[in-house]
C-alpha positions in Angstrom: -16.9 -51.5 5.4 -13.8 -51.8 3.1 -16.2 -51.8 0.2 -17.7 -48.4 1.4 -14.2 -46.9 2.0 -13.0 -48.1 -1.4 -16.1 -46.5 -3.0 -15.5 -43.2 -1.1 -11.8 -43.2 -2.2 -12.7 -43.8 -5.8 -15.3 -41.0 -5.6 -12.8 -38.6 -4.0 -10.1 -39.6 -6.5 -12.6 -39.2 -9.4 -13.6 -35.7 -8.1 -10.0 -34.7 -7.8 -9.3 -35.9 -11.3 -12.4 -34.0 -12.6 -11.3 -30.8 -10.7 -7.8 -31.1 -12.1 -9.1 -31.6 -15.6 -11.4 -28.6 -15.2 -8.6 -26.4 -14.0 -6.3 -27.4 -16.9 -9.2 -26.8 -19.4 -9.8 -23.3 -17.9 -6.1 -22.5 -18.0 -5.8 -23.8 -21.6 -8.8 -21.7 -22.6 -7.4 -18.6 -21.1 -4.0 -19.1 -22.6 -5.6 -19.6 -26.0 -7.6 -16.3 -25.6 -4.4 -14.5 -24.5 -2.6 -15.9 -27.5 -5.4 -14.6 -29.8 -5.2 -11.2 -28.2 -1.4 -11.0 -28.7 -1.8 -12.1 -32.4 -4.4 -9.4 -33.1 -2.4 -6.7 -31.3 0.8 -7.7 -33.2 -1.0 -7.6 -36.6 -2.5 -4.2 -35.9 0.8 -2.8 -34.6 2.7 -4.0 -37.7 0.1 -2.6 -40.1 0.0 0.8 -38.3 3.8 1.0 -38.1 4.2 0.4 -41.8 1.6 3.0 -42.6 3.2 5.5 -40.2 6.6 5.0 -41.7 5.3 5.5 -45.3 3.3 8.6 -44.2 6.3 10.1 -42.3 8.6 9.6 -45.3 6.2 11.1 -47.7 5.3 14.1 -45.4 8.9 14.9 -44.6 9.9 14.8 -48.3 6.9 16.9 -49.3 7.5 19.4 -46.4 11.2 19.7 -47.4 10.2 20.4 -51.1 7.5 22.9 -50.0 10.0 24.8 -47.7 12.5 24.9 -50.5 9.9 26.1 -53.0 8.7 28.9 -50.6 12.2 30.1 -49.9 13.1 30.1 -53.6 10.0 32.2 -54.4 10.9 34.8 -51.8 14.7 34.7 -52.1 15.1 38.1 -53.6 12.6 40.0 -51.4 11.8 38.4 -48.0 13.9 35.2 -47.6 14.2 35.5 -43.8 10.5 36.0 -43.4 9.8 33.0 -45.7 12.3 30.8 -43.7 10.7 31.9 -40.4 7.2 31.3 -41.6 7.9 27.9 -43.0 9.8 26.9 -39.8 6.9 28.2 -37.6 4.4 26.3 -39.7 6.4 23.0 -39.4 6.7 23.5 -35.6 3.0 24.2 -35.3 2.0 21.1 -37.4 4.5 18.9 -35.5 3.2 20.1 -32.1 -0.4 19.5 -33.1 0.4 16.0 -34.5 2.3 15.1 -31.3 -0.6 16.3 -29.2 -3.0 14.1 -31.2 -0.8 11.1 -31.0 -0.5 11.4 -27.2 -4.3 11.9 -26.9 -4.9 8.8 -29.0 -2.4 6.7 -27.0 -4.2 7.6 -23.8 -7.6 6.6 -25.3 -6.4 3.2 -26.5 -8.1 0.2 -24.8 -6.2 -2.3 -22.8 -4.3 -4.9 -25.0 -5.6 -7.9 -23.1 -9.0 -6.6 -22.3 -10.9 -9.8 -23.2 -8.4 -12.0 -21.3 -8.6 -9.8 -18.2 -12.4 -9.8 -18.3 -12.5 -13.6 -18.5 -10.0 -14.0 -15.7 -12.0 -11.6 -13.5 -15.1 -13.7 -14.2 -13.2 -16.8 -13.2 -11.9 -15.2 -10.0 -15.4 -14.0 -9.0 -16.8 -17.5 -9.7 -14.1 -19.2 -7.6 -14.6 -16.7 -4.8 -18.3 -17.2 -4.7 -17.8 -21.0 -4.4 -15.7 -20.6 -1.2 
């Protein structure tokens, strides 16, 4: 009888150890996936931010020179119309760009999409076993 209970205890302990190892492995796998998602998102964000800063600097400098050029051309005849036209153009372009940025931000996928999908699969699998 003690031999049977010892065998059952070892089987139960072994199952518990296997279950614990499985949970730790799943948790490790999900953290690894999350870490990869964070790294990819960080690299993309840095790259985009650098390009945006370069583009903004170049566009602002070019727009300033263009505005100055237009005002100098029309200084003797229609300087107020030239200033108003350049200002209106800049406001229109700025508004359109802001609208496009907001639209693009709303259309961006979730940052941790792959991790969330895997966690949802794990959750469904655990719920179905209950």
